[in-house]
Each structure stands twice: as C-alpha cells, then as structure tokens.
NUZABA-400530 format. One record per residue (C-alpha): residue number from 0; residue in three letters; x, y negated, z negated. Coordinates in steps of 0.1 Angstrom, whole numbers, always signed. Each point is the difference from the previous one (the first is absolute). Example, Ala and Ser with C-alpha at 12.3 -4.5 7.8 and 13.67 -1.06 7.14 Angstrom:
! NUZABA-400530
[rec 0,ala,[+123,+45,-78]],
[rec 1,ser,[+14,-34,+7]],
This chain:
! NUZABA-400530
[rec 0,met,[-127,+35,-26]],
[rec 1,lys,[+28,+25,-7]],
[rec 2,tyr,[+30,+4,+23]],
[rec 3,glu,[+32,+20,+1]],
[rec 4,val,[+33,-15,+9]],
[rec 5,leu,[+30,+22,+7]],
[rec 6,glu,[+36,-12,+1]],
[rec 7,trp,[+28,+23,+13]],
[rec 8,ser,[+37,-5,+5]],
[rec 9,ile,[+3,+24,+30]],
[rec 10,asn,[+38,+0,-1]],
[rec 11,gln,[+8,-9,+36]],
[rec 12,ala,[+29,-22,-13]],
[rec 13,thr,[+1,-19,+33]],
[rec 14,asp,[+6,+18,+33]],
[rec 15,arg,[+36,-12,+3]],
[rec 16,tyr,[+10,+26,+25]],
[rec 17,gly,[-32,+3,+21]],
[rec 18,arg,[-7,+36,-11]],
[rec 19,asn,[-27,-3,-26]],
[rec 20,asn,[-33,+17,+2]],
[rec 21,ile,[-27,-4,-26]],
[rec 22,pro,[-8,+36,-11]],
[rec 23,asp,[-34,+14,+8]],
[rec 24,phe,[-7,+7,-37]],
[rec 25,val,[-1,-37,-6]],
[rec 26,lys,[-27,-5,+26]],
[rec 27,asp,[-19,+31,-13]],
[rec 28,glu,[+2,-12,-36]],
[rec 29,leu,[-13,-34,+9]],
[rec 30,ile,[-28,+13,+21]],
[rec 31,asn,[-11,+25,-27]],
[rec 32,asn,[+2,-26,-27]],
[rec 33,ser,[-21,-25,+21]],
[rec 34,ala,[+7,-30,-23]],
[rec 35,asp,[-19,-32,+6]],
[rec 36,ile,[+33,-20,+1]],
[rec 37,val,[+35,+14,+7]],
[rec 38,ile,[+33,-18,-7]],
[rec 39,leu,[+31,+17,+15]],
[rec 40,thr,[+34,-12,-10]],
[rec 41,glu,[+33,+12,+16]],
[rec 42,phe,[-20,+3,+32]],
[rec 43,cys,[+20,-5,+32]],
[rec 44,his,[-8,-3,+37]],
[rec 45,cys,[+16,+32,+12]],
[rec 46,asn,[-4,+27,+26]],
[rec 47,asn,[-35,+11,-9]],
[rec 48,ser,[-13,-30,-19]],
[rec 49,glu,[-25,-11,+27]],
[rec 50,val,[-14,+35,+1]],
[rec 51,phe,[+0,+2,-38]],
[rec 52,ile,[-20,-33,-3]],
[rec 53,lys,[-25,+11,+27]],
[rec 54,glu,[-7,+34,-15]],
[rec 55,thr,[+1,-10,-36]],
[rec 56,phe,[-18,-34,+1]],
[rec 57,thr,[-14,-11,+34]],
[rec 58,asn,[-18,+33,+7]],
[rec 59,lys,[-13,+1,-36]],
[rec 60,gly,[-17,-34,+0]],
[rec 61,tyr,[+27,-21,-16]],
[rec 62,asp,[+14,-34,+10]],
[rec 63,tyr,[+35,-8,-10]],
[rec 64,arg,[+29,-25,+0]],
[rec 65,phe,[+37,+5,-4]],
[rec 66,thr,[+33,-19,-3]],
[rec 67,asn,[+26,+3,+28]],
[rec 68,asn,[+34,+0,-15]],
[rec 69,lys,[+15,+27,+22]],
[rec 70,thr,[+22,-24,+20]],
[rec 71,asp,[+18,-9,-33]],
[rec 72,lys,[+2,+37,-10]],
[rec 73,gln,[-23,-6,-30]],
[rec 74,asn,[-29,+20,-14]],
[rec 75,asp,[-36,-10,+8]],
[rec 76,val,[-33,-1,-18]],
[rec 77,leu,[-33,+12,+16]],
[rec 78,ile,[-34,-7,-15]],
[rec 79,ala,[-31,+18,+13]],
[rec 80,trp,[-37,-3,-10]],
[rec 81,lys,[-33,+16,+9]],
[rec 82,gln,[-18,-23,+25]],
[rec 83,glu,[-34,+11,-13]],
[rec 84,leu,[+9,-14,-34]],
[rec 85,phe,[+21,-31,+7]],
[rec 86,lys,[+3,-27,+26]],
[rec 87,phe,[+33,-14,+9]],
[rec 88,gln,[+5,-38,-7]],
[rec 89,ser,[+37,-8,+3]],
[rec 90,val,[+35,+14,-5]],
[rec 91,glu,[+33,-14,-15]],
[rec 92,val,[+31,+17,+12]],
[rec 93,ile,[+33,-6,-18]],
[rec 94,lys,[+32,+6,+20]],
[rec 95,thr,[+28,+21,-16]],
[rec 96,thr,[+35,-2,+13]],
[rec 97,lys,[+34,+12,-12]],
[rec 98,val,[+9,-35,-12]],
[rec 99,asn,[-31,-15,-15]],
[rec 100,asn,[-12,+11,-34]],
[rec 101,met,[-35,+9,+10]],
[rec 102,pro,[-19,+31,-10]],
[rec 103,asn,[-17,+22,+26]],
[rec 104,phe,[-34,-18,-4]],
[rec 105,leu,[-33,-2,+17]],
[rec 106,ile,[-33,-16,-11]],
[rec 107,val,[-34,+7,+16]],
[rec 108,his,[-31,-20,-8]],
[rec 109,leu,[-33,+19,+2]],
[rec 110,lys,[-37,-3,-7]],
[rec 111,asn,[-21,+28,-12]],
[rec 112,asn,[-36,+6,+13]],
[rec 113,ser,[-14,-23,-28]],
[rec 114,gly,[+22,-29,+12]],
[rec 115,asn,[+25,+2,-29]],
[rec 116,lys,[+36,-8,+8]],
[rec 117,val,[+28,+22,-10]],
[rec 118,ser,[+37,-3,+8]],
[rec 119,ile,[+21,+31,+4]],
[rec 120,ala,[+38,-2,-2]],
[rec 121,gly,[+26,+26,+6]],
[rec 122,leu,[+34,-6,-15]],
[rec 123,arg,[+33,+18,-1]],
[rec 124,ile,[+28,-16,-20]],
[rec 125,thr,[+32,+6,+20]],
[rec 126,leu,[+32,+15,-14]],
[rec 127,lys,[+19,-31,-8]],
[rec 128,ser,[+15,-12,-33]],
[rec 129,tyr,[-23,+2,-30]],
[rec 130,ile,[-3,-38,-2]],
[rec 131,asn,[-9,-1,+37]],
[rec 132,arg,[-27,+27,-6]],
[rec 133,arg,[-15,-22,-27]],
[rec 134,glu,[+0,-30,+23]],
[rec 135,gln,[-18,+21,+27]],
[rec 136,met,[-28,+8,-24]],
[rec 137,val,[-3,-36,-12]],
[rec 138,tyr,[-3,-10,+37]],
[rec 139,ala,[-27,+25,+6]],
[rec 140,leu,[-21,-10,-30]],
[rec 141,glu,[+4,-37,+9]],
[rec 142,lys,[-14,+8,+34]],
[rec 143,val,[-31,+17,-13]],
[rec 144,lys,[-6,-17,-34]],
[rec 145,asp,[-28,-22,+13]],
[rec 146,tyr,[-21,+25,+18]],
[rec 147,glu,[-34,+8,-13]],
[rec 148,asn,[+3,+38,-2]],
[rec 149,ile,[+34,+16,+6]],
[rec 150,ile,[+12,+36,+0]],
[rec 151,leu,[+37,+5,+5]],
[rec 152,gly,[+15,+34,+2]],
[rec 153,gly,[+35,+11,+7]],
[rec 154,asp,[+34,+13,-7]],
[rec 155,phe,[+19,-23,-24]],
[rec 156,asn,[+33,+20,-1]],
[rec 157,asn,[+3,-6,-37]],
[rec 158,leu,[+21,+20,-24]],
[rec 159,arg,[-10,+29,-22]],
[rec 160,arg,[-24,-6,-29]],
[rec 161,gly,[+27,+1,-27]],
[rec 162,thr,[+28,-19,+18]],
[rec 163,ala,[+22,-23,-21]],
[rec 164,ile,[+4,-23,+30]],
[rec 165,lys,[-22,-30,-7]],
[rec 166,glu,[+0,-18,+34]],
[rec 167,trp,[-24,+24,+18]],
[rec 168,asn,[-20,+24,-21]],
[rec 169,leu,[-37,+5,-8]],
[rec 170,asn,[+0,-25,-28]],
[rec 171,glu,[+13,-27,+24]],
[rec 172,ile,[-27,+9,+26]],
[rec 173,leu,[-26,-3,-27]],
[rec 174,lys,[+14,-33,-12]],
[rec 175,ile,[-3,-14,+35]],
[rec 176,cys,[-36,+13,+4]],
[rec 177,asn,[-9,-16,-33]],
[rec 178,lys,[+14,-33,+10]],
[rec 179,tyr,[-22,-1,+31]],
[rec 180,glu,[-30,+16,-18]],
[rec 181,phe,[+0,+32,+20]],
[rec 182,asp,[-8,+34,-13]],
[rec 183,leu,[+26,+27,+5]],
[rec 184,his,[-11,+36,+5]],
[rec 185,thr,[+28,+26,-3]],
[rec 186,pro,[-10,+37,+0]],
[rec 187,glu,[+14,+25,-24]],
[rec 188,gly,[+28,+21,+13]],
[rec 189,gln,[+24,-9,+28]],
[rec 190,ser,[-4,-9,+37]],
[rec 191,ile,[+33,+15,+11]],
[rec 192,tyr,[+21,+31,-6]],
[rec 193,gln,[-12,+31,-19]],
[rec 194,glu,[-34,+5,-15]],
[rec 195,gln,[+12,-4,-36]],
[rec 196,ala,[+31,-20,-11]],
[rec 197,gln,[+20,+12,-29]],
[rec 198,ser,[-17,-26,-22]],
[rec 199,leu,[-23,-30,+2]],
[rec 200,asp,[+30,-23,+1]],
[rec 201,phe,[+13,+17,+31]],
[rec 202,glu,[-32,-4,+21]],
[rec 203,phe,[+3,-21,+31]],
[rec 204,ala,[-34,-17,+3]],
[rec 205,glu,[+8,-22,+30]],
[rec 206,asp,[-35,-3,+16]],
[rec 207,his,[-26,-23,-15]],
[rec 208,phe,[-32,-19,+6]],
[rec 209,ile,[-4,-36,-11]],
[rec 210,thr,[-35,-16,+0]],
[rec 211,lys,[-17,-33,-7]],
[rec 212,gly,[-35,-12,+4]],
[rec 213,thr,[-33,+0,-19]],
[rec 214,asn,[-15,+23,+27]],
[rec 215,ile,[+27,+27,-3]],
[rec 216,lys,[-5,+26,-27]],
[rec 217,met,[+25,+28,-3]],
[rec 218,arg,[-14,+36,-5]],
[rec 219,glu,[+30,+23,+3]],
[rec 220,tyr,[+35,+3,+15]],
[rec 221,tyr,[+23,+29,+2]],
[rec 222,tyr,[+30,+15,+19]],
[rec 223,asp,[-13,+26,+24]],
[rec 224,arg,[+25,+29,+3]],
[rec 225,gly,[-24,+25,+17]],
[rec 226,phe,[+15,-3,+35]],
[rec 227,thr,[+34,+12,-13]],
[rec 228,lys,[-14,+35,-4]],
[rec 229,lys,[-1,+1,+38]],
[rec 230,thr,[+34,-14,+7]],
[rec 231,gln,[+33,-6,-18]],
[rec 232,met,[+11,-27,+24]],
[rec 233,tyr,[-12,-30,-20]],
[rec 234,ile,[+9,-12,-34]],
[rec 235,tyr,[-22,-31,+1]],
[rec 236,leu,[-36,+2,-13]],
[rec 237,lys,[-33,-16,+10]],
[rec 238,val,[-15,-24,-25]],
[rec 239,thr,[-38,+0,+0]],
[rec 240,phe,[-19,-29,-15]],
[rec 241,lys,[-38,+1,-4]],
[rec 242,phe,[-17,-33,-7]],
[rec 243,ile,[-34,-16,-2]],
[rec 244,met,[-7,-32,+19]],
[rec 245,ile,[-28,-19,-16]],
[rec 246,val,[-26,-10,+26]],
C-alpha cells in the first residue's frame, strides 16, 4: 500500500504573546494536499488552533494527537492521519520545557487496514547549543530504535550544507542515523529562505525524514514550495515523503 506523509514547520514560533493565528492558507494547503499522514512542527495552541484542527482534520476524516507545551512557552508537534487508513493504538508525548534538553517530540503508534504496525514521530530539535541539539536527536532515536516500522519527520535545525562547524551539520546527522541503522532522507534544495541559495554549500536543508523497518520502502521525497506562490508570509517549506508499506 502506498501512502503520503507530509511534514511542515508552520512557523508559529510559540504563541508567547497570545496573538497568533494560523493563517488560512496553511489550512487550505493541507486540505488540498490531502496527505495520508501529516506532521506539523512549530504548531502552537493559539487563538484559532481549535478551529484550525476542526476544519483541517476533524471535518476531513482525520484523527490526531498533539503535544501541549504552551504552558512552558514551547513549540508543539501535531500528528494527524486518515482514519479510513489507520487505526490509533497509542501515543507517547514528550514534554519540552525551557530548562530540560528535550526536543519537541511526539510519537503515535498506528495500524493500517492490513494490521501492520507503523510508528509515526514528529520531531523539532530546539534552538540550543549544537551539542545539545545533537543530544536531542540521540534521545529521539533511542526512543524509537526498537519499533518495528518507524517514520520520523521533522525540523532538525541543522546548519547549512557546507558549514565548517562539525558539531551539528548534515554529516553529523547522517553519522547518528548510521549508528542506529536508520535511513536518512534529505531532499535536494533547502527548506528555509529563498528558492535557490547562492551555492549548494549555502543551502539550509533543515527538514528530513528518517525511516527504519523492513515494511517501509521509500519512493520519493521533496521540498514543496508551491504554496509560496500564493503568499510571501512563510519561508518554511513542506516536506512530502511518499512511501510503500509492504502488506
């Protein structure tokens, strides 16, 4: 069975002042895309978040779970899935505060209609020191390393492709994935800023998918910049990942 997973850092950057509204074009884009599984990072419980969830997911046949870090003024993660394709099994919510070195992190365990298990994780590495960012990723992979089939998507807040800083670059992310025997999927281009950087070295490819499991076969993955033709408000891009789950 083929599925589409969409990860999007929707740039809410925590509703610290109680004034945020998720723009309508985010809702419209998600509805039009109609992905089977959606991972939203930099989500926050803001003025219109309940209406956004209802119109984007509940009314469209999705179930969902989210973290709730608002009391600590931290970003949240939301994961939604089509109920006609997947049945909810359980959820793991990780709490992010100002003082702990935890990523924004959520894990949802699902079963497809053939009874196969798949675990979906949404991850955002927070903007702490580069060593702390590495520790957050290690923590995330330790949490999911033993699951049968795992798809982890998120914003890793890593440095540009050609950075000379060794503590937190793409090579370091790849090394950690190799250690835990995960596959790293990084699209071409960049997931933040302008459409084309001045060179490959200056591309900020910060959003990735990480997978593991004999039943998960990757088909394609890319940064989706189409919605930016309708608005100039956002510099973050969707990442779409299409995979085959062997049944």
